[in-house]
N, C-alpha and C positions, 0 to 999 in steps of 0.2 A: 905783148901788150899792144893794143891799138891806141893811137892818140888821135882823137877826133878834132881836127882844126887846131891842133897845138904843135904841129911839126913832128919830127922824128924823135924817137926815144933819146934822152940825153946821154951823152957818153960818160959824164962824170958829175960829181956832186956840185962842183963850182958852176958848171954850165946850167945845171938844173935850177939852182937858186936864181941865177941871172935871168933865165927864161921865165921863171915864176913871177919875178918882179915886173918884167916887161909885160907879161900877160895881165897882171893886176892893173898896170898903168893903162893898157888898152881898154880894159873894162871901164875904168874910171873915166876915160875920155870918150866912152860911148862907141868905140870902134867895133865894126862888124867882125864876127869870128869866121875865119875861113872854114869851108867845108870841103872835104876831098871829093873830087868829081868821080873818082874810081875807087872801088873797093875790091881787093883780090878775091877770086872765087873761094879760096881757102877760108877767107874771113866769114863767109856766109854759109860755110858748111857744105859746099857742093862736092867736095872731095873727101868727105868724112869729117872726123873730129878736127877742130881748129888747132893749128899749131900754137905752141906757147906764145910766140910773138904776135899772134893774131887774136888772142883772147881779150875779151872785155874784162877789165879788172874792177873789182867791187869792194867797197868798204861799208860797214854797218854802223849806224849811229843809233844807239839804244837797243839793248838786247833783252827783251822780255818775251812774253808769250806770242805776240804778233810777229816779231822778227824771227823767232824760232819757227813759227808756222810758215812764214813767207820763204825762209831758207829751205824748207822742205820741198818747195816747188822750184826754187832757184838753183840750188847746188847741183842737181842732176843735169843742168844745161852744160854740155861739154865745152861750149865756147865762152863760158863765164868762169872767172876765178876769183873767189873771195879771199882778200889778202889781210883784212884787218877788222877789228871790232872795237867800238868805243862805247863806254857806259860809265856813269858816275859811281856805280857800285862795283867794288872789286869782285864780289861773288858772281855778278852777272858778266863782267868782263871775262872771267875765267871760264864760266859756263859757255859763253859764246865761242871762245877760243877752242875749247874742247870739242864742241860740235863741229866746227869747221875743220880743225886738224884731223879729227877722227874720219871725217868724210874723205879727205885727201890722203890720209895715211902719212902725215908728216907733222912737224911742229912749227910750221912757218907763219901761222897767223899772228900778227902783232896786235897788241892791246893798247888802248888809250883811255885816259880819264876825261880829257878835254877835247871836244870835237874840233876845236880850232887847230890842234896839233895834227889830227888826222887829215883835215882839209888841206894842210900844207903839202901833203904827199902828191907830187906831180906824176907818180906812176899809177895813180888810181883814177879810173874814168868815171865811175858812177857811185852813188851812195844809195843804200837802202836805209830809210829813216823809219824807225819803229819806236820812237820815244813816246812819252805821254803827250796828250793833245797840246799842252802849252808850248811844246818845243817844235811841233811839226813845221809851222811856217818859218820861225827864225832859223832853224837848221837848214831848211830847204833854200831859203834866201842866201844864207852864207855859203852853201854848197854851190849854188849857181854862180855867185860872185867869184868863187874859187875855180870855176871852169868845170864843174862836175854836172853830169846829168843825174836826175833824181827820181827814184821810185819812193813815194812817201805814203805812209799809212794815213787813213782818214780818221776824223775830220782834219782837213789840211790847214785850217786857220781858225783861231778862237773868235775872230771878229770879221765883219764885212771888210774893214780896212785891211786886215792882214791877208785876206783872200785876194783882194785887189792888188796889194803890193807884191804878193808872191807871183801872180800872173804877170804883172808889169815887169818884174825882175827877170823872169825866164824869157819873155819876149825881147827885152833889151839886151840880154847877154847871149841869146841864141842857144842856150842850153835847153835840153828836153826834160819834161816833167811828166810823170805818170802818177796819178792819184791811185791809191789802193782800193778803188771802187771796182773790184775785179769782176763784178757781175756783167760789166760791159763785154767781157770775154768768155762768158759761160753760155753754153749752147741754148738752154731753154729760154733764157732772157733775150738772147740775140734773136732767136726765132720769133718770139712774141713781138718784139719791136719791128722786125722785118715785115711781119704781116700787117701791123698797124700802118707802117709807112707805105706799104704797097696798096693800101686802101681796102683791105679785106674786111674791115669793120664798117665800111662806109664813112660817113662824116664823123670824125672823132668829136666826142662832147665831154667825157669825164675820165679823169685819171685818178686812181686811188693809190696812195703810198702809205704803207704801214710805218708807224714811228712809235718810239717810246712816249709814254705820258710825260710831258715836261715837268721838271722839278729843279729846285735850286736849294743848295745847302751852303750857308755862309759861316756857320759856327766853327771855330778852330778846334782841332783836337788838342788835348793837354800837351803842353811842352815837355820834352824829355832831353837829357843831355845829348848834345850833338856829337856824333862819332868823328874820329879823325878823318881828314879830307881824303886820304888814300883809300879808306874803307868805304865811305859814302860822302861825296862832295855835295853837302846840302845846299850851299849857295848856288852851285852850278845846276843842281836839280831844280831849284826854284826858277833859275834863269830870269825871264822877263816878268814872272809873276811877283806880286807884292810879297815882301818878306813876312814870314810867320815862324813861330818856333818849330823845331824839328819834332816829328813824331814818326816812329818806324812804320806805322800803318800807311802813311802817305806813299812811301816808296814801295810798299808792298801792293799798291793798287787802290788804296782807300782815297786817292785823289779823285776818283770818279764821282760825279755828282756835285763836286765843289765848284762854285762859280769861278774862282780864280784859275782853275786848272782845266775845265772842260768846256766844250763848245755848245752854245745855244741851248742851255738848260736841258741837256741830254737829248734834245730833239735830233741832233745830227748823228747820234750813234747809229741809228738805222736810216735816218733821212738822207744822210750823205750817199747811201746806196739807192734807196727807193725813190726819193725825189729825183735823183739823177736819172734813173730809168724812165721816169715819167717825162722829164725834160727831153730825153732822147726820143721817146715815142712820139712826142708832140713836135719833133724837129725844131726844138727851142733851145739848142745849145748856145745860141748867140743872144739870148734874152732871158728875162725873168717874168714871173707874173706881175701884174700891175695893181692888183687889189688883194687884200688879205683881211680875214676876219676869223676870230675864235668863237666857237660855240660848243661849250662843254667838252666832250671827248673828241671833238673834231676841229680842225683848223682848215678853212677853205680859202682858196686863192683863185684868181681868174687871170688868164692870159689875154693879151690884146686881140688874139684871134677868136676869143669867146670860149675857149676850152676851160673847163673847171678842173682844178687840182684839189683833191681832198687828202689831207693828212690825217689818217685814222689813228688816233692815239691809243695804244695798247695799255691796259691797266697795269701790266707787269712787263718786265723786259723780255720775257720769253713767250708771250702770246697766250697766256692761260685764260684770257677772257674768251668766252664762246663767240663764234662768229666765222666769217668767211676765211679769216687768216689761219685758223688753227690747223687745217689739214695740209697746208701748202709748205710748211717749214718756215724758217726765219725769213725776214725781209720779203714778204709777198707784195705783189703789185697787181692792180686790176686796170685794164684798159677797156673803155666802153665807147661804142659808136652806134650809129643809127641802124646798122645791119648786123650787129653781133658784139661779143665781148670775149676777153681773154683774161685768165688769172694764172699766175705762176709764182713760185717761190723757191726757196733753197732745197726743197725736197727733190727738185729736178723734174717733178711732175707738172702737168699743165692741164687746165680745163678751159673749154671754149665752146661757144655757140656761134653759128650753127654747127651741127655734127660734122659736116664736111670740113670745116675749119679745124676742128679737133683732130681729125684724121690727118690733115695736111701737116699740122704742127708735130704730131707724134712721129710722122715719117721724117720730117726735117731734123728733129732733135736726136733721134736714135737712142742708144743706151743712156740711161740717166747719169748725170754728173752733178756733184754737189756744188751749190753756189758759193761755197767757201774755198774752192780750189783756186790756186793762184798760178799754176803752171802756165796756162795759156796767156794770162794777163802779163806775167813777167816776160814771157816769150815775145809778146807784142812790143814791150818796152825795149828789149835788147835788139830786136830786129830793126826797130825805128832808130836806135842809136847808130846802126850801120847805114841805113838809108837816109837818115836825117829828116824823115817824115814825122809828122806829129803822131804821138801815141793815141790810143783809143780814149783815154781819160786824161787828156792833156790839161795844161794849166788854165786854158780858157774855158774848157768844159767844166772843170772843177769850179772855177770862179762863179759861173752863173748858177749851177746847181746848189753850191754852198750858200750863195747870197740868198737864193729863194728859201733855203732852210733857216738861215739867220733871220730873215724878215718874218717868217712864220713864228719863230721863237719870240721875237720882239712883240708881235701881236698878242701872244699869250702873256708875256711879261707885263705889257702896258695895259692889257685888257681893253683895247679899243681898236677899231678898224684902222688900217693903214693903206695908203696908196703910194705907189712907187713909180718914179720915172725910170723906165728900163734902160734908157741910154745913159743918163747921168748916174744911175744906181743910187739915187737919193729919194728919200720919202718926201712927199708933197705936203707942205704946210704943217710940218711936225718937227720942230727943232729938237725936242727931247729924243725922239726916235733917231734922228740923224746924229745926235750926240753919242748914242750908243753904238755907232759904227766902229768906234775905237775904244780901247781901254788903256789906262796908264801902264807903262812898262818901265822896269828898272834899267838903268844904264849898266852895261853898254848894249842892251838888247832892245833898243828902240828902232823901229823901222817905219 
C-alpha cells in the first residue's frame, strides 16, 4: 500500500489511530499535506506489476450500476487493489463484495453500511464514489477531509454552492479529484478538441452540447414501511436531502428526476459531459459563460470571448428526436468555426468539414472506442495519484463546467435571461437566482 503524503504504513492499530487524529488536526488547521518527491520505479509499473506494498488501495462508496461499470475498467489495473465497498443496502454491499472478491479470487473485501466508518480506514488511499447524485458532493468532501483522493461519478454536486465547496475542499486539503466525465480521456473527443484548439476550424464561434430536456418532479411516492436499518438505511440514503417517507422505488433508481435528489432538472445528466467538452474546446476551463437564455428546446449561452454555447435539449433521454445527434451515439457535441466544423459522439465516429480535416481526425483516432469506457480515465486518475499532478477532470474543471450547466438549468426554471459574473460566480441583479445557488440540507450533512 502506498501512502501519499501521510508517512509510512502504520506498524500497529494504536499508532494508526494516533496518526489519523493528527492528520485530522492538520487538516482542521489548514496545514499543507506533504507530497513525496520520489516514487519508486516499481510504483509506476516500470518493472512489471506493482508489488503489494506499492499498490494504490481503493474503497467504493455506493455500489450500483455505475460503480459496477467503473470497476470493470478499474479492477484490471495491476497497481490498484480494491479493499472495501460501502452501501446503505445490504444486497448491494454483498453484490459489490462478490464482484471484487471474485476478481481477486479471495474473500478479503470488507463491507460497510456507513461511509464514515469506511473513511476511518487509514490503509485506503482513494475512494470511488458511485452513489446517487445527492451524495456525490458530501461523500467527496468527507473523503477529502479524511485524506483520500476521489474518483466521483457525475453530476458531482446538486447545486452551484456544492460544486464550489467541493472544489474549495480539494484545493485546501491537497487531495486529488477526478470527475467521472470520462470523455476527456476518450480518443475521438480528445482528437476533436485538439483540432479545435490547434485552430483547424479557424476562429471558433459556436459550440453545441446535447442535453436532456429539463424536467422537475416534486410529488412524493406513496410511503411504505421502512425496512430495518441493516437491510436498507433509509435515513442515511436520504443523507442531506429533505426527509420523506420510504418507498422501495427510490432506492431502486426512481430518485431520478426528483428535484430533491437530482442535479439541475436533469440537464446535467448529459450536460456534465457535453458542456464540459465544449468548455474544454473553448479553452474555458477557468471560466463560465456570462449570459444565458432559454428558447424552447434550446438554451443558449455566451462567453466573454464571444463564443456561443447551445444546449440542444433532446425530447427523450436517448435522442429519438430526429436531427444531427441521432447518428453519433449518446452525448454528441458539435464545434463550429469560420473554416469548418466537427461533430462526434459516443459511437466513436466523427464527422468534419473540410474533407481534409475528416481524414486527419480518422487517422488520429484509429480504431473506434466507446465514449462510455472508463479504463483510460481511471488510469489518468491513478497515474496522477502517483505524480500528484492534477487529473484531466479535476475539481476546478468540474466546478466551471457544472456551474455552467446549473446556470442553464436555472434559466429554464426561472424562464428569464440571466447574466453571470464569471469571477464571483454570481448572477447579476437577480437575488432569486442567486438564492438557488444552495439548497437546505439536513444535519449533519451541511457543507
